[in-house]
N, C-alpha and C positions, 0 to 999 in steps of 0.2 A: 546546386548551381553548378559546382565542378562537370557531374558528370553530364549537364544536360550543356553546357557549355562546351563544353570536348565535343560533344554531337553535334555541337552546330559548326564549330570550328570543323569538323571534316567533311560537315556539307558545303560549307564555303570553300574549302580546300578543291573537293571538287568542283565545285562548281567554274572556280579559275583554271582548272585544264581541262576544261568540256573539249569535246573537239567536236562530239555531233552536234548538229541544227539538235535532235531529241536533247540531248543533256542542255542545250543550251535553254531550251524553252521551259526548264527551271523557273530563271528568272523571269517569266513571261508574267504566270497568272498568279500575281503578290497578291494580295492586302495591302493597302496603307501602310505605307511605316508605325503609328502609332498604333494598327492591330497587331502589325507583327511582334511586339513591343509587349502586347496584355497579352499572347497567345504564345510567346516565353516563359511567360509572369506564371500562366498557366500550368505549363511544364513542369514546371522547378516544382509551383505547389503539389500538383499531384503526385510527383517524385518522391518530393517528401512525404506526405501522407503512404505511399508504399512503402517505405526505408522503414517510419517509424512502427508499423504496421510489422513490418517484420523482426524487427530487432524487438519490440513486446513480444512477440508470439514464441521466440526463442528463450524470451525470459520467463516466461512463466508458460513451457514446456506444453502451450494448444496451440488454438487459434484465435486472435484476439479481434475481437472488432473494436474498428476505431472509437464508436460512438463509448465504449466502457473505458474507454482510455483518455480520450482531452474530450474538454470542454469545447461550448461554442468562441470562448473568448479565446482560448489556445489554437483556435481553427482560425479564426479573424489576424491573431499574432502571425502564424505561418502564411500564410496569405500576404500578410502585410510585408513581409521579411521577403515574400516571394518576388517578391513588385507589383503585387496583383494592385489595381489605382482600389483607394477604399471606396465603400459601397455609398457613395453619397451623393444625393439626388439634390437638383435645386431647389435653395430655401424658397425660392416660388419662384411661380414663371411669371415672366413679366406679362402687366397689361400694356394696351393705346394700338394704337394706329400699326404700327409696324407687326407688332405679333397678332392683332388682330387680322391682318389682312395678308400675311404672306406668311405659310412655315417656313422653317429651321432647317437648314440645309441637311442636319443630321438625326431631325427629327423629333428632338426632344422639346416637349412640353406640347406636344399634339394635343395632349391628355394634359391639362395642369393640372388635374388633382393627381393621376400616375406621371411622371412625365418622362418617362423611361419604355412606355407602353411604345412598341413600332417603331422604337429610336433607334440607332445603327450601335453596332457594339453590345446587344445586349443576346440572352439565351434563345434560341425557337421554343415556341412554348411546348410545354404536352398536356397534350388534351387524354392520355393515358400516361400511367407511368410507367418509368421504363424498369424496362426488364435483361438487365446485367448477369452474367454468371456466379458472379459473387458480391451481387445487387450491389454494386458501389461502379465499376468503368469494364469488369473485363465482359469483351463483346460476348454476340452468341456464338457459339462457336470457338471458343479463342482456348477450352480445356480439350484436350484430344480424350476419346469414350466418355464423353459428358451426356446424359440421357434425355430426351423430351419425349417425355410418354410414352415411354419403352423404347424409343427410336434414336437414333442420332442423325445431326441436321445432315444433309446431303449437301457435298462441295459444290461452289455456286457455280464452278465452269462445268459442273456434270448437271446440273439443272438445265442451264445453258444449254449447253450439246444436245441435250435428251427434248426440250421445249418449246426453245428460243428460235432453235436454228430453223429455216426452211426443210421441208421433204428435197430431196433431189428430184430433180425437173420441176416441181413447182414454181409455174411461175409468180413476179411478185403484180397482186390484183393492182387497179386502180380504184381510185375514190371515186365514185360517181358524180358526187354533191361538191365536194369541196377542194381548193385548191393548195396549192404548195404554202402560199401565203399563210394558211392559217396552220400548219405545223410552222413555221421561223417566228410567227406573230408568238407562239407559245413563249417557245425559246425565249422570246428579245423580251416578254413581257417577266417572264420566270423572272431575266437576269436584273430587273428592274423591281424586285421583292424579295430575291432570296439568295444569300450569296455564302457558304461554310467554309470558312479555309481549312485545308489539309495542315496538318504537323508542315512547320518549315523545317525538321528537323529530318536528313534521309538518312538518319543511322539511330541505332536504338540507345537507347539513354542509361541501359544499365554497361552493355558491354562494349559500343562502338559500332559494334558490329553494320555495316553497310547493307540498308534496306534492299537493296536491286539485287545484294548474291545473296541473301540468308532466308533461309524456309521456315525460319521459327517463328511465334508469336514471340514480341518483345517492343513496347511502344517506342516510335512509333509500327513499329511493323507489324503488320496483320498480314500477310502474303495468301495468293487465293491459290489456294492446293490443285494440280493437273491428276484430272483421274490418268490413271494407265495407259487406258485405250485413248485418250487425247490421238483424233487425226492432223491437227494444224501443229501442237504443240509438243512434239516428239523427242524432244531433248532436253526439256525442263523438266522440273520437278514440282516448280511453282510459278507464277506471276506475281509482282512488288504490288501490293499496296499501302495506301499510307491511312495511317487514320485519321477524323476529322479533329484538328485540332481544340481541347478542352475549353471549356469556358470559365475564367475565372467566379471565386463566390459572386465577385464586386458586381458583376453585369447579369445577374439572377434579380428579378423582381422585389423591390422591398416594399414588405407591409410591415411598419410596426420599426422599432428600435435594432431587432435580430431577428434573423431569418432562424428557421429547423435545423438543429445539426442533422438531420441524416439529408435533409436538401442541400445542405452546405457541404457535406462529401459525395456529394453522387458526379457522377462527370455529367458533364453538358457540354452541348455544342451551339456555335455564336451563329447569329446571325449579323456578319460586319455590316450589313449596309441598311436603311431604312425599312422596314416591312412595307409602308402604304406606296398605295401607285402615285407615284411622284414624279415618273419623269427622272428618276436618280442618274438610269440609263444616260442621260444628255447633260446633268447637271452634277454628275455625283454625288458623294454622301456627306465629303466633312469637305468642312473652309478650306482645309489647304486642297485639294482635287476641284475643289468648286473655282477655288483663284488658278491653276492653271489653266482651268478651258477659259477662261473668259477672257477677250479683247481687251483689253484696260485702256488702249490707245480705244475705243469707237466711244462717241458720245451715246450711243444710241442702243446701249449694254448688251452689243453684240458678242456672240459667241468665237473662240476664234477656231481658225482656219488654219488648212496647211499651206505654205509660203514658198511650197518648191514644184505644187502636181495640182491641175485643175482640170476636169474635163476639158472634150473639145470647143464648148460651149462658152469655158472661162467658170464653168458650177466648181465652187470649193469642194474639197474631198478633208476630210479630217484630221488637226494636227500631225505630226509625227512626234511618236516619243524619241527622249532624247539625242537630237538631232547630232548629236558631238560623239555618240559613242555606236557603233554597228546593235542592232538590235536582232535579235535571236530569229524573227519571220523568215520563211525562203526567201530566197531571188529566183529571178528569171534563170539565170545563166549561171549557176553553183555550180558546186560538187555533188555527183550525184544527177545532173541534169535534168534538165526543166523543173526546177522549183527544189531544191534540196538545198543545205548548206551556208555556211556565213563566212562572209569572203569578201572582206575590207570593203574601203571604200565604193566600189563600184561594183556593177549588178553581175560582172563579170562578160559585159560586153561596149565596156566602155562609157556605161551610163551612169547615172546617180543611182545609187541604192534607195530603194524605197524601203521606209522603215518601220515595225509596227506601227498602227494606229494607238491615238491617244482619245479615249470618251470618257462619259462615267463612270463606265464599269470598265475590269480588265480586259474583261471576256469578249472584249471587242473583236479580235481578230482570230477568234476561232472558226467560223467559218462567212463565207463570201455574202450570205443571205443576212446573217445579221451583221458586218458591215456595214452592209448596202441601208439596213435600216436604222442603225444609229448617223448613217451618212445624211439619209433622208430628215432628220430631224434635227440634227443642225442647221441643217440649209432651212430647215422650215421656220426655227426659232429664228435665226437673221430675217429671213423676209417679215413676220411676225413683226418683228424689232424696229424694222425699218418702217414699217409702216402705219404703225402706236407712237415711233419722237416724230412722223409726219403729221399726224392730226393731232399731237399736242408736243410742241417744239418747249412748251416752258417745261417740260419734264426732264428730270436728270436722267443719267447715261444708268442709276440704280433703281430709280426710277420705271425707266421703258425695262432695265433686265426683269426686276420682280413682275410686272407685270404681263408678258412674254413667258414668261416659266410660270406662270399661272397660266395663264391660256393651256400651252403642250401639256403640260401636266393633266387638266380638265381633257382634254384631246385625247389623252395617253387613257383616262379611264372611261371615257366614253366609248372609243372604240374597243377597246377590254369586256366592259359589262354589257352594251349592246349588242354589239357584231360581235364579238367572238364566244364569250362563256355559252350563250343558251345553245348557240352548234356544238359545242364540244359536251354538256350533259345532260339536252336534251332540253323542250319549254317546259315541261312537265314537272322535272328535277329544279328546273330554274324557278319555277311558279311557289314551288313547296321550299325551297334551302334557301331562296335570297326575297323572292315578289317583290314588290314597289316600295320605290324607297321612303322611311319613318320618318326619315332628319335623326340627327345625330344623336347616339346617345352614347357618354361621360364612362359608362358603366362597361362600356365595350371595349375586351383587348383586342389593338387590332394584329398585336403581334402576327408574325407567321408562323403553323405547327411544325414542329419535327415529321409527322407522318405526311403534309405537303406537302414542304421541300423535296423531303429524302425516297415518299414512294409516290405518293397520291397524282401532282406535277409531272413523274415522270414517264406516266402514260403515253406523251409523244412520242418517246425513243420510237415506240413500236410505228410510228406512221411516218419516219424518214423514208423516204424513197435514197436507191443505191446511187441514182445520178443528178446530176444538179444542170436543167438543160440550160442556155443561155439562147435568145431569139432576137433573130432581130425585126425592123417593123412591120412587118407581114405577120410578127410573132411566127413564123420557121426557123429552124435549125441554121443558125447564126452560120455564115460560110466561113466570116475570121476566127472567128471563137467556138468551137465547139461544146459539146455536155464535156461537162467533165464527171468523172466518177470522185465517189463523195469523199474517196480520202485524199483525193487532190485540190481540195476548195480549203484543207486544213489550213492557216497560219499564211493566207495567201492575200495579201493586199498586195502586191503587186499586179495581181490580175487584175483589179476593180481598175488601175491608175493606168496600166500596158493593154489593157484588152477592154476598148469600148467602155469605161465607166460602171456606175449603176444600172444601164438602163438595159445592156443585153438579161442582167441576172433579174432584176426586180418581173421582166415580161415574162420571165421563166416563170418567177414564181406566180403569177397571176394567172399564167394560162398550162401550165403542169399538174397534173391531181397529187392530191397528195397520197403515199401508200394506204391501201385497205388490208387492215390487221386481221388476218384470218387463221385458223385454227396448223395449219400446212405454213404458214408462214408470218409471225409471231416480230421477226425484226431482221435488218437485214443484214448478211454476211460483211459488207463496208464496216458497219457496226460490231459483229463480235467477233472480225479477225483482223480487222484492219481502224481500229479506233486507233487516230494520232492523242497520244496522253501530254502535257506541257513535262511534266515532270521523268519520265518513263523512256528510256532511248529504245524501244519497240514499241509493236502496236500489242493491242490489248481486246476486252471484250468487254464491250460497255453495258450487258445485260446480267454478267457475271458482277462488275462494278457494282450496280444498282444495289442487287440482292447482298452483296457484300458491306455496303454502307448502309445500308436497313439491320443490317446485323452489328457494325460498329456501332451506331445509333442506339442500341437495344430497342428498336420501334417490336412493341407486340407483335402477335401471329396473326394471321388473316381473319380468322375468327373471331378474336379478343375485341377487332375493330369492327367487323357486324355487329357484335353485341351493339358496340358504344355506336352505331347510328339505326340501331329499331329492328336489325335484319334476324332474322333465327340462323343459329350457328347450322355450320354446312360439316355435320359430326360424323356423319357418315359416306361413304360411297355414292349412297342412290341421292344423298344432298346434293353433295359435290357436282353431282351429274343433274341435275334440275338447274342448278348457277350455270354451269359451262356448258350446259348441254352439248357433250361428247365423249362418250362413254371409255374412246381413246385415251383422250387425252386424259382422263379420270384414272386408270389404270398407270399409266405414267410416272404420273405424282401419286398416287398411293404406293408404287413400288422405291418412287426417291423417297418419300416425307415419312412415308408407315404412319402415321396420326396425322390426320388433316389439320389439327390445332399448332402441326408446326408451321404449312406454309405461311412461307415470306409473304408477307401483306403487300409489295409490291407485282409478285407473280401475281395471287391469286386474285386481287384487285384488276392488274391485265386483265386473265382470264375468262371472265365474268362476261357471258351473255349483252352486247352491246343494250342500254334501254331505247325504244324509240325515238329517234331522229335526233340519237348521240351519237357519240365516239368513245363514250368510258360506260361500264356498267355501272350497277346503283353504289355499288361501295364507294367506287372513288368521284361518281355524281355526287355523292354524300360530302365527303372529304372536300372537296373542291368547291360545292354550296355554300358549308359551312364558315370555309376559309374566307371566300370573294365577301360575302354577307359583312363577317368581321372588319373586311378592309375597309368597306364602303358603309357603313353603322360605325365605327370605333375612330373615322376620319374626319377630323372638325373642318379640316379643309377640303371636305368632299364638295364636286362642281355643285351639286343639287342644294348644300345645306344653306339655308337662307343668311344671305348677307353675305355669301362669298361671291356671287357674283350677280348684277341684276337683272328683272324678268329679261329685260330685252334683251340682256349677255347670253344666258342661257337657251333661249331660243336662237341667237346665231350660231353657239357650240353646237347644236343640236344639227343642223344643215351642216356642219364639216363632216370630214368623211377617209378614212385610209386613202381610196381613188383617189379625192382633192389633194393629199399631199405628197402623192405619189406626181399627179399632173406639175403643181406647181412649183415641183422640184429637183427633175427631169427634165429629160427630153421626150419622153413620152406622150402621146399628143390623143391616146384613146386609153382610155380605162373601162373597168367593169361598175355595174353599180354597187358591188361590195365583192373586196378584192377579196374575201376568203369563201365565195360561192365557185366554182369552177366555172370560167370562161372560155369559151367557142367563138374566136374567131371569124369573120366580123360582123357575128351577127350577135354578142352578147356583151362590144362593147360600146363607151356611148362616145364623142368627140368630148376633150376636157371641156370646152365650153359650155358643153349640156350637162356638168357635173355640177349639184348644186357647192353652193362654200358661202363661207359664214362674211356676214359683212364689218369689218372692223371699225367703222363710223360707231355701232354702240360704244367705243370702249370712248371715243372722242370728250374731253373734256372743256368745258369753258374757261 
C-alpha cells in the first residue's frame, strides 16, 4: 500500500505542477471515482502478490509459483485487505414492472441468472487464455531477450515504421463507397460498449520512477522502444506507455462460491462501462454520472444542456464539466497560438472560456466528430422526451426519461446492426456470424471480449483520413471554417462553439470519403506521428500504441485467433501470401517477426485481404461478428425482444435513421438516405422533409 500510495502521490504532485496542456490532459480521460478506487485496490493486490512471490523465492532459493504458496482463502484475504470490493452479486434480481421495462444504468441484472454479465466494472471476457510471459502478469516483450519460436518480438515502433506508415509520395486513397461517417460512428459506438482504463499512477510502484522519463519496465511503465534509425524520434530511446489497470479478482465472473486459484492470480483488464449497446454514451454507466447528466428541474425527463453556449439557432450544446475550474481542453487564443494552453477565466480574447464538454462517456472531447455525434444524441433525447410528454401529460418525469432513454438505446442498436455492421464485415459474413434475430438467450454472455476491444474493433484506426473537412450549405469547403489537419481537432470543443456549431462538421462527415486502406498506406501520419494523448506531454504513434496494448493484455498471436475462428493457420510465408496477397509485405513481416505465430493479432487482422463488400478481412469479420451477435443475443432489453416494444412501436423505430436524427437536431436541410454511404451533392441528397421518420404516436397511452 505504501508503494502504491507513494506512486499516486508523485502522480498527483506532477498534476498540480502541470504547465502544458498535454500534461493537463491527464485530468481528462479518467473513469468515475468509484472505478479509480477499484483500480488502485487492484494495483495494491497485484503488487502484494509480486512481493510475496519475491520473498518466497528468496527464502526457498528457487523460483516459487504462487499457486504452491497461497490458498484461495489467502488470496481472497489479500484482495480484501487491498481494498477490492467483495465478489458479491445481488442475492436476487428484482422482478416487477420497472426491472422488466427498463435496463439498469450499470447493466447489473440484465441477465437475472448471471447478474454481472455485461455490467460495468467487470473484466473483459477471454475467448482464448491470456499469454503472459510469466503466466501471470508480465506482457509479451517484458523480458529482454525472450524468444518466441526462436525469435524475439520486434519493437512495436519498428513494426509501425516498416509496415504501417505510407510509402513516400504515395497519396492516401479515398473509399469509393463509404463516407467518413462510417469511421466516426465506429468510434462512437466503440465508446458505447468498451472503455479499459489505464493505470492512474504515472510512477513505477517499486521505485517511484516517473514513467515519462524511464525506459525500464516496471509497473505500470511499459515504455515503447524506439529503434536506432527512427526518423522522427531521433533524441529519445523510448516513448512512454502506461499499462491498463489490472482488475480486482472480484471483477471477474463468479460461478459457485469461489473461483479457480489460477484465474484469481492472473492479471485481467476491466471494462468500466456496460458492454451493452445501450446508449451509455448519452446516459452514462453509473448512477452518479447519470445524475449529473439529467436536468432534474425538467418535468419532461430532459437531459442537461449547456447554460452558457448555444448555436446561432438556439440549439443547445453539451453541458460543460466543472465550470468553476478551468479544464484542460484547448482554447481559441491561448499560449501556443490557435488552440493550445490553459489560460485562466477567458480564452485570451476577452471571451468566456469554452470548457470541456460533459457526456455519458469521458472521451467526448477527443475529436470534433465524436463531440458532434454526442451532441446530436442529447438533442434527440430531449426532442423525443418533449414529444412523449406532450402525448402523455400524465407521465412523470422519470417515466418520460426512461421511455425516451429506451427509444434512444433502440436507435443505437438499429443503426449499428442494420446500417453499420454489414458494411464493415460484409453481408456474407453478417449472415454467417450474426444472422436473423432468434430472441434473447440467457445462456449467452454479452460481455465485450478482450480481443474485440483491444484488437479487432481497432481496425477503424486505419481508415481515419488526414484532414477533417468542414462544409457550407452547398457542401463546398466552408469559407469561414476551413478544413483542419486531424491533430488540430483533438480536445477542441471551442471549435464547435465558435466555428459554426455541428453543421459544418457533420456535412463533412456525410460528404467526405473515408480513407481507403491499401498496402502502401495503412495509417495516416497524423496518427503515427502527431497523435495527441491525454497522459503524455508529446505526440505519439497510434499504431505502436495498439500493438503495445495487445501485448500488455497478453493477447494470443494472429494464428491462434485464426484457429479460434476455424481458419487454417498461416504457418509459412506461402500461407501468409495467400491471406495477405502481397509478397513484398510478407517479406517485411517475416524479417520482423521471424515466425508467423509471433505476428500481433491487430496487425495480422488488419493486413488480411478484405472480404467482398467489406472493410475487414476474414479474421476481424469473424471476431466482430461473434461479438455483435453476443451483444444482441445476450441482451434482455434488445429492441427486437418480445415485450420490449409493441409491434407498432418496432415498426416505427425501423423507419428512423441517422440521417433523420441529423435532420431533426441540426441546421442541415438535406441528407443522404444512408449516412454511411458516400453521397455526392446534390444528386445523392434528399430534402429533410422526404427523409422517413418514426411517429411517436405509437407511444401514446390512454
